[in-house]
KOLLUM-777269 format. One record per residue: residue in one letter; z, y, x of N, C-alpha, C in turn. Coordinates in steps of 0.02 Angstrom, whole numbers, padded with zeros to 5 digits, always signed. Atoms other than C-alpha are relative to their C-alpha. Last residue first. Example, Ala and Ser with C-alpha at 12.3 -4.5 7.8 and 13.67 -1.06 7.14 Angstrom:
# residues 2
S-00003-00059-00042+00357-00053+00684+00037+00055-00039/A+00000-00059+00045+00390-00225+00615+00000+00060+00045/
END
This chain:
# residues 400
E-00023-00060+00015+02009+00021-01419+00065+00015-00044/L-00014-00033-00069+01942-00122-01350+00043+00047-00008/Y-00053+00046-00004+01909-00222-01521+00040+00033+00060/P-00074-00001+00039+01821-00068-01560+00052-00047+00014/T-00071-00053-00008+01722-00067-01406+00047-00011-00061/P-00057-00002-00030+01637-00238-01414+00049+00034+00007/D-00030-00040-00050+01512-00214-01532+00053-00022+00042/V-00029-00064+00035+01458-00371-01622+00012+00034+00043/S-00031-00039-00055+01337-00519-01566+00038+00042-00050/D+00023-00060+00017+01325-00660-01721+00047+00052+00063/F+00061+00002-00027+01346-00839-01708-00024+00070+00022/G+00049+00046+00021+01542-00828-01763-00081+00005+00043/D-00042+00015+00081+01602-00654-01741-00045-00052-00025/R+00021+00021+00058+01551-00637-01560+00030-00008-00057/V-00055+00031+00049+01622-00513-01415-00071-00035-00042/E+00016+00024+00064+01501-00505-01257+00052-00013-00059/F-00053+00035+00024+01556-00446-01073-00030-00008-00079/H+00054+00007+00040+01426-00413-00911+00052-00041-00073/L-00034+00076+00059+01542-00387-00786-00058+00025-00051/A-00010-00010+00071+01461-00257-00645+00019-00072-00034/A-00059+00002+00007+01420-00228-00471+00024-00001-00080/T-00028-00047+00040+01237-00273-00502+00077-00020-00001/G+00018-00030+00046+01178-00419-00370+00044+00082-00033/E+00067-00010+00012+01289-00509-00248-00015+00032-00085/T+00027-00080-00044+01471-00483-00225-00073-00008+00007/R+00034+00023-00077+01500-00570-00383-00011+00045+00045/I+00065-00035+00006+01631-00497-00505-00038-00032+00089/E-00008-00078-00058+01797-00608-00492-00060+00017+00008/A+00055+00004-00030+01840-00765-00621+00011+00062+00026/L+00039+00061+00001+01958-00818-00758-00033-00021+00055/T+00069-00053-00014+02102-00708-00728-00035-00060-00007/D+00008+00060-00040+02243-00713-00866-00060-00003+00043/G-00030+00001-00070+02269-00562-00954-00006-00027+00041/R+00053-00084-00010+02252-00610-01128+00046+00030+00077/G-00038-00028+00035+02326-00806-01118-00019+00071+00019/V-00016-00057-00038+02225-00961-01067+00039+00075-00049/N-00048-00054+00047+02231-01144-01139+00007+00090+00044/D-00064-00033-00026+02100-01240-01025+00034+00059-00059/G-00057+00019+00008+01995-01338-01109+00032+00020-00009/K-00012+00003+00066+01829-01307-00994+00060-00022-00037/S+00059+00080+00017+01890-01274-00829+00019+00007-00089/V-00043+00050+00065+01969-01103-00745-00040-00040-00016/T-00037+00007-00002+01949-01012-00587+00042-00045-00058/V-00035+00012+00073+01795-00966-00589+00060-00046+00021/N-00071+00050+00004+01729-00914-00421+00070-00002-00038/G+00009+00058-00041+01578-00799-00478+00083-00012+00018/I-00092+00020-00040+01557-00688-00602-00019-00064+00038/N-00009-00057-00086+01388-00593-00674+00040-00004+00027/S+00087+00015-00055+01427-00672-00852+00007+00054+00031/Y-00015-00026-00056+01593-00673-00980-00063-00027+00065/V+00052+00047-00063+01560-00719-01156+00031+00065+00061/T+00026-00064-00040+01707-00676-01304-00031-00043+00067/L-00010+00020-00075+01711-00783-01461-00008+00040+00038/L+00016-00038-00046+01791-00755-01629-00018-00033+00068/D+00064+00005-00003+01812-00873-01761-00028+00043+00066/D+00050-00020+00044+01957-00818-01829-00056+00014+00032/P-00005+00011+00063+02052-00866-01673-00044+00053-00047/H-00066-00030+00026+02000-00870-01504+00008-00020-00085/K+00023+00001+00067+01857-00962-01423+00084+00010+00011/L-00063+00023+00044+01823-00922-01236-00030+00011-00065/V-00002-00031+00069+01638-00931-01158+00059-00029-00006/I-00063+00045+00012+01619-00931-00957+00008+00043-00072/I-00022-00033+00064+01441-00904-00891+00084-00022-00029/P-00034+00003+00086+01432-00940-00715-00004+00031-00044/V-00023-00025+00021+01261-00892-00605+00034-00008-00056/G-00086+00031-00025+01172-01035-00534+00065+00060-00044/N+00004-00020-00069+00993-00933-00533+00093-00029+00009/T+00039+00014-00039+00945-00972-00712+00014-00022+00088/D+00078-00018+00040+01099-00963-00795-00049-00008+00065/E+00027-00041-00058+01270-01053-00782-00085+00011-00022/T+00077-00006-00011+01391-01122-00911-00051+00032+00065/I+00028-00037-00032+01573-01156-00960-00088-00006+00035/A+00048+00054-00028+01613-01190-01113-00002+00055+00072/A+00052+00059+00033+01745-01172-01245-00052-00028+00042/V+00064+00012-00024+01884-01120-01131-00046-00039-00034/V+00029+00072-00053+02028-01091-01267-00053+00021+00050/G+00046+00043+00004+02115-00926-01307-00005-00046+00018/D-00025+00069+00000+02217-00770-01301-00056-00068-00025/A-00053+00020+00040+02135-00612-01269+00016-00085+00004/A-00022-00060+00040+02024-00506-01156+00044-00016-00044/A+00032-00006+00076+02027-00641-01033+00044+00051-00029/K-00029+00019+00051+02017-00572-00851-00011-00017-00067/V+00030-00007+00091+01892-00539-00729+00036-00029+00002/P-00034+00034+00042+01994-00500-00542-00053+00011-00078/T-00067-00015+00053+01893-00402-00435+00004-00036-00049/G-00093+00041-00012+01799-00465-00291+00038+00007-00063/P+00020+00064-00003+01634-00357-00315+00079-00026+00026/E+00026+00027-00063+01687-00196-00366-00013-00058+00017/A-00055+00013-00038+01678-00150-00561-00006-00017+00064/A-00001-00013-00071+01559-00065-00681+00067-00042+00032/I-00031-00052-00051+01561-00116-00845+00024+00001+00085/D+00018+00010-00068+01394-00194-00937+00058+00058+00015/I+00001-00064-00051+01427-00203-01132+00008-00020+00084/G-00059-00022-00026+01360-00329-01243+00010+00079+00024/D-00038+00023+00043+01217-00401-01346+00084+00027+00027/N-00047+00010-00059+01092-00274-01246+00073-00018-00060/R+00062-00036-00053+00916-00274-01332+00055+00005+00049/G+00067+00002-00031+00934-00349-01492-00010+00016+00055/K+00036+00078+00036+01084-00282-01556-00058-00001+00017/A+00060+00000+00043+01129-00126-01425-00041-00048-00043/Y+00045+00051+00062+01300-00111-01343-00072+00044-00036/D-00042+00009+00056+01321+00022-01201-00036-00046-00051/R+00051+00055+00080+01271-00008-01036+00024-00008-00055/I+00062-00027-00025+01367+00081-00872-00062-00021-00052/I+00070+00028+00007+01530+00071-00951-00056+00036+00020/D+00045-00040+00036+01641+00148-00817-00054-00051-00037/G+00051-00041-00018+01776+00041-00755-00029+00015-00046/R+00002-00081+00010+01936-00061-00783-00060-00001+00040/V-00001-00015-00075+01901-00274-00789+00009+00084-00010/P+00016+00069-00046+01913-00406-00950+00000+00051+00073/Y+00071-00008-00047+01970-00239-01054+00019-00062+00052/A+00000-00038-00034+02105-00294-01190-00062-00007+00059/M-00001+00041-00044+02091-00366-01358-00005+00042+00085/R+00019+00087+00044+02151-00342-01531+00005-00014+00079/A+00066+00000+00006+02198-00131-01439+00020-00082-00018/D-00013+00044+00073+02401-00112-01479-00073+00002-00011/S+00052-00028+00037+02400-00048-01297+00013-00039-00072/A+00036+00065+00046+02566-00041-01216-00048+00011-00031/P-00015-00007+00095+02615+00097-01098-00040-00060-00051/A+00065+00012+00036+02625+00024-00902+00012+00024-00094/T+00021+00076+00027+02816+00069-00853-00078+00026-00030/Q+00057+00011+00015+02876+00205-00735-00040-00055-00023/D-00031-00011+00030+03030+00231-00659-00031-00002-00059/E-00050+00054+00011+02988+00150-00506+00031+00002-00071/G+00035+00046-00013+02841+00270-00481+00067-00081-00030/L+00004+00047+00062+02940+00407-00499-00028-00057-00039/D+00049+00064+00041+02953+00437-00333+00025-00025-00035/P-00045+00059+00009+03050+00611-00292-00072-00053-00037/A-00008+00011+00095+02937+00754-00214+00020-00065+00012/A+00040+00019+00018+02988+00788-00013+00005-00016-00066/D-00024+00056+00024+03069+00946+00023-00056-00039-00029/T+00034+00008+00064+02966+01073+00107+00044-00070-00011/E-00029+00069+00029+03004+01156+00266+00014-00028-00066/P-00057+00008+00037+02893+01305+00296+00027-00078+00000/A-00002+00003+00098+02756+01288+00414+00063+00013-00037/E-00023+00052+00002+02777+01397+00590+00002-00023-00089/A-00078+00015+00033+02669+01526+00607-00003-00055+00001/A-00034+00021+00091+02537+01522+00718+00054+00002-00015/P+00015+00034+00030+02524+01611+00888+00032-00025-00067/A-00063-00001+00007+02486+01784+00936-00001-00086-00024/T+00004+00004+00070+02314+01776+01028+00095-00001-00034/D-00076-00016+00015+02290+01878+01195+00005-00025-00076/E-00005-00004+00092+02115+01799+01242+00077+00001+00000/E-00055+00055+00029+02096+01812+01433+00014+00026-00068/P-00040-00039+00014+01910+01928+01469+00093-00078-00048/L-00014-00035+00083+01783+01819+01491+00062+00016+00033/P-00049+00061+00059+01752+01779+01700+00005+00034-00058/R-00025-00029+00059+01637+01905+01814+00015-00041-00082/T-00031-00032-00025+01615+01821+01976+00015+00061-00065/S-00063+00009-00038+01583+01681+01915+00042+00047+00015/S-00023-00021-00074+01440+01725+01813+00052-00011+00004/P-00079-00056+00015+01398+01641+01638+00002+00002+00080/P-00071+00038-00002+01222+01524+01656+00053+00057+00015/P-00053+00021-00066+01062+01614+01652+00071-00023-00001/P-00025-00063-00008+00939+01589+01491+00070-00016+00071/T-00090+00017+00008+00834+01466+01512+00032+00058+00026/P-00023-00026-00056+00643+01528+01459+00065-00035-00009/S-00031-00050+00005+00557+01429+01317+00043+00003+00045/G+00043-00056+00040+00419+01301+01314+00043+00058-00020/S+00053+00018-00022+00541+01145+01329-00044+00063-00031/G+00008-00070-00040+00723+01204+01307-00071-00012+00030/P-00061-00075+00008+00799+01040+01215-00042+00049+00059/P-00083+00000-00040+00657+00884+01247+00020+00086+00005/V+00034-00038-00043+00511+00881+01113+00079+00024+00047/T-00046-00043-00005+00517+00726+01014-00007+00049+00048/E-00063-00006-00033+00402+00633+00955+00003+00051+00008/P+00035-00066-00062+00343+00599+00810+00016+00008+00047/V-00036-00058-00030+00394+00426+00719-00018+00051+00068/E+00004-00064+00011+00280+00335+00668+00032+00036-00017/A+00055-00038-00013+00242+00228+00802+00019+00061-00048/A-00038-00022-00019+00427+00129+00765-00064+00059+00028/D+00030-00015-00053+00365+00047+00647+00016+00069+00038/F+00002-00069-00016+00490+00007+00488-00035-00014+00075/P-00051-00006-00053+00427-00161+00411+00005+00085+00037/R+00028-00005-00043+00300-00169+00252+00047+00025+00054/T+00003-00066-00002+00409-00244+00114-00039+00016+00069/E-00053-00014-00031+00373-00440+00106-00006+00083+00011/E+00012-00021-00055+00265-00536-00019+00074+00053+00032/G+00018+00045-00025+00284-00662-00171-00001+00057+00076/P-00028+00075+00018+00337-00514-00300-00030-00065+00054/E+00038+00038+00061+00271-00348-00229+00034-00063+00004/A+00077+00032-00011+00392-00279-00105-00014-00016-00072/I-00001+00064-00012+00543-00160-00117-00057-00017-00006/P+00056+00035+00019+00555+00022-00064-00001-00095+00003/I+00029+00033-00065+00716+00104-00029-00039-00045-00037/L+00002+00060+00017+00781+00220-00159-00043-00031+00040/L+00098+00019+00004+00832+00386-00104+00023-00060-00026/Y-00026+00067+00025+01029+00477-00148-00093-00016+00015/Q+00042+00021+00047+01046+00654-00068-00018-00059-00006/G-00036+00005+00059+01235+00704-00005-00084-00038-00045/E-00075+00039-00011+01168+00753+00159+00008+00018-00080/R-00066-00037+00007+00977+00813+00161+00063-00024-00023/V-00048+00008+00019+00805+00733+00198+00076+00053-00010/T-00062-00024-00012+00656+00797+00258+00048-00039-00037/F-00041+00045+00020+00501+00666+00291+00083+00038-00002/N-00051+00016-00068+00405+00816+00377+00042-00036-00001/S+00019+00030-00039+00278+00799+00240+00035-00031+00092/D+00044-00037-00056+00402+00811+00119-00061-00029+00040/L-00015-00041-00063+00479+00671+00030-00046+00040+00017/G+00015-00045+00000+00453+00604-00146+00008+00051+00048/N-00072-00070+00001+00588+00478-00145-00054+00080-00019/W-00037+00015+00070+00452+00321-00176+00049+00043-00003/E+00021-00008+00067+00316+00392-00071+00048-00011-00067/A+00026-00069+00036+00410+00446+00061-00009-00004-00049/L-00054-00034+00028+00504+00285+00093-00019+00067-00032/S-00014+00024+00077+00338+00202+00078+00052+00022-00002/R+00059-00009+00041+00277+00312+00231+00028-00038-00080/I-00010-00050+00019+00445+00266+00342-00050+00025-00063/S+00071-00052-00019+00391+00088+00317+00035+00074-00014/V+00064-00024+00040+00551-00017+00298-00029+00037+00016/D+00063+00035-00007+00664-00109+00390-00055+00000-00044/Y+00017+00073+00055+00831-00061+00287-00057-00037+00024/L-00052+00034+00036+00927+00030+00429-00028-00073-00052/R-00005+00025-00065+00741+00093+00541+00062-00067-00045/A+00041+00071-00025+00704+00158+00374+00023-00049+00024/I-00013+00041+00062+00871+00267+00359-00068-00049-00021/T-00059+00048-00026+00851+00311+00551+00012-00063-00077/F-00006+00065-00035+00692+00371+00500+00056-00057+00013/A+00038+00046+00044+00738+00483+00359-00044-00065+00044/T+00056-00041+00014+00869+00555+00442-00031-00051-00030/E+00088+00065-00023+01028+00518+00463-00052+00038-00008/G+00038+00023-00068+01161+00645+00540-00044-00057-00009/R+00029-00034-00037+01277+00663+00375-00036-00026+00094/E-00026-00028-00024+01241+00531+00258-00006+00051+00042/V+00017-00020-00095+01119+00501+00151+00054+00049+00027/K-00013-00099-00003+01155+00421+00001+00007+00015+00052/H-00021+00010-00040+01048+00225-00039+00031+00102+00021/R+00008-00080-00011+00999+00168-00176+00046+00020+00039/V-00070-00015-00032+00966-00031-00148-00009+00086-00007/P+00009+00023-00064+00783-00075-00280+00108+00043+00020/E-00017-00046-00003+00822-00152-00472+00006+00014+00082/V-00040+00025-00034+00684-00288-00490+00051+00098+00034/G+00028-00028-00093+00562-00256-00623+00069-00034+00029/V-00020+00073-00057+00549-00327-00805+00005+00054+00053/Q+00057+00014-00065+00559-00205-00960+00042-00020+00066/P-00041-00049-00050+00618-00247-01135-00036+00001+00078/E+00020+00038-00056+00461-00269-01269+00064+00013+00050/P+00042+00021-00037+00526-00169-01407-00003-00031+00056/E-00016-00066-00055+00620-00194-01538-00050-00010+00036/P-00035+00027-00084+00549-00292-01677+00009+00043+00044/T+00030-00016-00040+00558-00206-01845+00001-00030+00045/A+00010-00096-00025+00673-00280-01953-00065-00015+00027/T+00066-00018+00047+00657-00484-02040-00007+00065+00016/E+00052+00047-00013+00769-00540-01908-00052+00021-00013/A+00035-00004-00052+00888-00413-01911-00075-00047+00018/P+00066-00044+00031+00906-00450-02098+00001+00025+00055/D-00016-00089-00009+01014-00604-02047-00060+00057+00004/P+00033-00016-00093+00949-00764-02124+00035+00098+00011/E+00040-00041+00003+01085-00820-02262-00033+00035+00036/A+00002-00060+00012+01175-00953-02214-00063+00039+00006/T+00015-00014+00053+01150-01141-02193+00013+00061-00035/E+00105+00003+00013+01138-01141-02014-00006+00009-00073/A+00031-00066+00002+01325-01068-02021-00070-00022+00019/A+00019-00038+00052+01381-01213-02121-00012+00090+00013/D+00045+00022+00062+01332-01325-01991+00006+00036-00061/A+00085+00020-00017+01388-01263-01845-00044+00021-00058/D+00049-00040+00075+01576-01216-01927-00078+00001+00006/A-00003+00062+00049+01674-01311-01783-00054+00001-00071/D+00007-00045+00057+01610-01173-01668+00017-00084-00063/A-00079-00018+00040+01636-01240-01502+00004+00033-00046/E-00051+00048-00008+01494-01356-01464+00083+00051-00015/D+00021+00030+00081+01362-01218-01552+00071-00050+00034/I-00032-00039+00070+01448-01075-01429-00016-00046-00055/A-00079+00017+00001+01412-01206-01283+00030+00032-00077/N-00033+00084+00006+01231-01249-01340+00083+00018+00006/G+00025+00050+00090+01181-01067-01367+00035-00065-00007/A-00094+00023+00028+01282-01003-01178-00010-00030-00094/L-00059+00036-00010+01115-00987-01121+00026-00043+00002/T+00009+00066-00043+01000-00920-01239+00045-00054+00037/Q-00011+00048+00065+01113-00791-01297-00018-00058+00009/I-00080-00005+00008+01127-00727-01105+00002-00057-00070/D-00046-00035+00038+00934-00716-01098+00072-00034+00005/V+00005+00017+00077+00830-00819-00969+00049+00065-00023/G-00071+00077+00025+00784-00728-00836-00007-00019-00049/P+00026+00033+00051+00657-00574-00745+00066-00056+00012/P+00034+00046-00034+00763-00439-00682-00020-00063-00049/Q-00047+00052-00033+00790-00296-00789-00031-00045+00036/L+00066+00051-00052+00710-00123-00793+00049-00057+00019/P+00000+00011-00084+00818-00023-00914-00023-00056+00012/G-00077+00005-00032+00797+00004-01108-00031-00015+00085/G-00012+00078-00027+00626-00065-01204+00046-00022+00058/E+00032+00071+00065+00595+00126-01262+00004-00057+00070/P+00093-00007-00007+00690+00241-01109-00012-00069-00054/E+00039+00055-00034+00899+00232-01137-00089+00015+00018/S+00004+00035+00044+01006+00388-01170-00066-00035+00038/V+00020-00029+00052+01083+00471-01027-00037-00052-00050/R+00039+00013+00038+01194+00395-00888-00015+00024-00063/D-00034+00051+00060+01315+00474-00797-00066-00007-00029/P-00075-00011-00006+01285+00582-00607+00033-00084-00075/L-00043-00031+00074+01089+00552-00641+00053-00027+00017/A-00051+00060+00025+01008+00516-00449+00013+00052-00081/I-00060-00033+00011+00869+00655-00419+00054-00041-00041/I-00034+00029+00028+00694+00592-00356+00086+00031+00031/E-00058+00036-00052+00565+00688-00283+00049-00026-00050/G-00018+00047-00028+00392+00690-00353+00059-00028+00018/E+00036+00056+00068+00362+00871-00385+00005-00073+00038/R+00056+00030-00041+00471+00951-00224-00021-00028-00091/L+00040+00079+00006+00611+01027-00345-00067+00002+00038/R+00074+00017+00038+00681+01229-00340-00014-00074+00038/D+00039+00042-00054+00849+01248-00324-00028-00016+00005/D+00068-00063+00005+00946+01371-00459-00057-00026+00045/P+00045+00016+00042+01081+01221-00497-00086+00032-00005/Q-00028-00043+00049+01129+01204-00309-00023-00008-00060/L+00033-00042+00003+01117+01045-00220+00030+00056-00044/G+00002-00031-00068+01204+00903-00147-00044+00059-00019/N+00051+00049-00044+01147+00755-00279+00020+00072+00048/F-00002+00080-00023+01313+00753-00379-00071+00001+00046/R-00067+00034-00041+01354+00924-00369-00010-00062+00029/A-00013-00035-00065+01189+00987-00435+00037-00026+00041/L+00044+00038-00016+01181+00841-00612+00001+00050+00116/E-00011+00066-00027+01359+00904-00611-00065-00017+00014/R-00051-00023-00047+01302+01108-00639+00023-00088+00048/A+00028-00032-00065+01157+01056-00725+00053+00013+00060/D-00012-00086-00025+01245+00961-00863-00026-00006+00059/T-00070+00031-00043+01138+00811-00933+00004+00077+00020/G-00049-00003+00052+00984+00809-01068+00083-00027+00030/V-00009+00080-00033+00824+00737-00962+00078-00001-00046/R+00066+00049+00052+00723+00891-01011+00050-00049-00003/E+00013-00012+00076+00895+01026-00979-00060-00060-00040/A-00077+00003+00016+00961+00944-00814-00021-00012-00068/L+00002+00083+00013+00776+00950-00748+00034-00018-00033/S+00038+00005+00078+00760+01152-00810-00015-00096+00001/S-00020-00020+00092+00930+01167-00724-00062-00028-00011/V-00060+00058+00043+00886+01062-00560+00018+00035-00066/S-00022-00017-00039+00697+01172-00537+00086-00048-00023/D-00062+00046+00047+00532+01091-00582+00066+00033+00029/D-00055-00085+00028+00409+01208-00530+00062-00017-00052/R+00002-00038-00024+00304+01025-00529+00042+00066-00032/R+00071-00051+00012+00410+00891-00599-00040+00051+00053/A+00011-00047+00015+00546+00794-00533-00071+00016-00009/V+00059+00006-00047+00566+00596-00553+00003+00068+00004/A+00058+00002-00002+00743+00543-00623-00038+00033+00055/V+00028-00045-00026+00839+00426-00585-00023+00042-00023/Q+00051-00030+00028+00981+00304-00676-00036+00051+00031/Y-00001-00083-00005+01098+00195-00636-00060+00025-00009/G-00071-00027-00024+01181+00004-00632-00020+00090+00015/P-00088+00029+00014+01069-00071-00754+00033+00024+00023/Y-00031+00056-00024+00894+00031-00699+00072-00045-00037/S-00063+00026+00012+00814+00177-00787+00016-00093+00020/I+00009+00069-00025+00687+00283-00708+00051-00032-00035/I-00058+00054+00020+00685+00442-00821-00022-00087+00027/G-00002-00001-00067+00543+00589-00802+00060-00039+00026/R-00094-00063-00005+00586+00639-01002-00021-00019+00104/A+00020-00070+00013+00423+00542-01040+00016+00045+00041/D+00033+00002+00079+00468+00392-00962-00029+00051-00002/P-00038-00037+00057+00452+00361-00785-00018+00008-00054/E+00005-00063+00007+00335+00240-00677+00049+00024-00055/P+00004+00007+00074+00415+00116-00577-00034+00064-00024/R-00047-00044+00032+00367+00165-00379-00012-00017-00090/E-00011-00059+00039+00239+00045-00318+00049+00010-00044/A+00056-00003+00027+00247-00121-00205+00025+00098-00054/T-00051-00037+00017+00258-00120-00042-00017+00011-00063/A+00011-00033+00036+00135-00263+00027+00059+00043-00037/N-00043-00057+00017+00172-00316+00181-00015+00022-00040/R-00059+00031+00016+00084-00500+00192+00072+00054-00009/A+00014+00010+00070-00093-00410+00167+00074-00054-00012/A-00014-00071+00043-00038-00270+00334-00017-00057-00077/D-00057-00034-00002+00018-00438+00440-00004+00063-00056/A-00064+00051+00028-00135-00553+00413+00058+00067-00014/T-00008-00027+00056-00271-00381+00454+00065-00063-00052/S-00012+00049+00059-00278-00425+00632+00043+00026-00050/P-00057-00019+00055-00330-00308+00757-00006-00059-00052/A+00038-00031+00059-00449-00388+00904+00061+00015-00060/D-00048-00065+00019-00338-00409+01077-00035+00005-00081/G-00041-00052-00014-00410-00569+01115+00054+00038-00022/F+00035-00029-00037-00481-00688+00986+00001+00099+00044/L+00012+00077-00048-00372-00752+00866-00042-00005+00053/G-00046+00013-00049-00327-00576+00786+00022-00071+00030/R-00006-00058-00047-00481-00591+00649+00091+00008+00061/M-00017+00028-00074-00487-00754+00578+00003+00046+00044/D+00069-00024-00036-00560-00682+00408+00003+00003+00081/M+00056+00019+00008-00453-00815+00337-00063+00022+00023/D+00055-00037+00035-00296-00778+00404-00063+00011-00006/I+00026-00006-00082-00202-00943+00382-00027+00072-00021/P+00052+00006+00007-00078-00963+00209-00035+00024+00084/R+00063-00032+00024+00087-00935+00253-00054-00028+00011/D+00056+00034+00039+00186-01088+00288-00031+00042-00050/C+00055+00064-00033+00244-01044+00461-00023-00055-00050/A+00064-00031-00007+00324-00880+00367-00058-00067+00034/S+00033+00037+00010+00475-00964+00316-00075+00020+00016/L-00019+00049-00022+00594-00885+00432-00047-00058-00038/A+00022-00003-00073+00534-00731+00417+00030-00069+00013/L+00074-00018+00003+00554-00714+00217-00027-00031+00075/I+00030+00074+00040+00724-00801+00240-00069+00007+00031/A-00002+00069-00063+00768-00653+00374-00043-00058-00012/C+00062-00017-00052+00691-00519+00250+00016-00049+00053/G+00081+00030+00018+00794-00582+00122-00038-00011+00043/T-00031+00065-00016+00965-00562+00232-00053-00024-00054/L-00002+00044-00039+00918-00389+00252+00004-00087+00010/L+00055-00020-00007+00906-00336+00090-00007-00027+00057/P+00021+00050+00040+01074-00425+00038-00100+00016+00027/M-00023+00082-00004+01164-00343+00189-00060-00025-00047/A+00063+00038-00056+01076-00168+00177+00016-00066+00004/T+00030+00011+00048+01217-00113+00028-00070-00028+00027/R-00006+00040+00074+01352-00165+00135-00050-00021-00063/F+00022+00051-00019+01286-00049+00272+00010-00081-00034/P+00072+00006+00017+01249+00093+00165-00001-00087+00026/L+00036-00015-00053+01434+00088+00117-00067-00031+00013/P-00028+00023-00048+01475+00065-00059-00055+00015+00078/M+00059+00066-00018+01462+00202-00172+00005-00037+00040/
END
């Protein structure tokens, strides 16, 4: 998982931009705060934290990059794992718990592996579908577009419509490190400690444990999260207050000297031979190569996800899956590039959520050639599609 500082930067940057634009905010219509030290409601109105998304019937909240489960009353790690369909031991290890540990009602538990998606799929940021954005580019790349228009309609178009996709914002997920508290984490992300507690089901003492995952609250659209308030931090009691101080050790009665045997010397061992130079990468018989190497965090589901999402660190090179020609380079509504390659047999591959594009339209590329990099903003994953003409197909058989 990225370091907390790295994950905090996009959120802190967004807060800074909102602060610089504060001069464009409407005035406080109730006029309180303009006379002496009277309290003002303007800050409270501008700092509205969104409510945590509602989980599905199993208690799962699903985002493109990860999934979490919300504990119910009398839940243990084992009972929650059985309900969501995952291994109890792995779930406990991933969250720094034991399988028999009891959970608080509303407590957030991170899932180590993705389970079946809720109806409507994971929450997706609002925007235009990639198929719509790249449609014109694909039309230009396919020389048989006119023939495709006269083909029989896709049976999927007449089938029962899929559930409407869920729309939301994926919050930052923070893993608690040793020595951190809920207050230091709230200060790090400049959010209210009470909002942090509500989103994660913390107890009245705001207790957190090492290895626990916390969701960082997000603001309602057009608003800012309520900032960290030092007044919410309880007063600490100085060490030793209210209890007698033990007498110091006596200098007239020193501790006896320790007579310990020295540790045995470590036996000498011969270094293992380096066989790396003699090994070669096995040749792949797959029709296409993986554009990046990583876990598939979202599988193909026609009509809901027309490709696969492969996790990769920001800056990872994105490579061509097969020999082809750069048919189009377009952008989504946020200005994020999308590359479309045309291959033999009317196959197309689509690469999105990328940056630093290194090719141009019309370039011939070979399998494994670098096309771009994984973006440093947003979800650290590549969205990859394979299309047979205009129809999306599951990329997995082409990669195995």
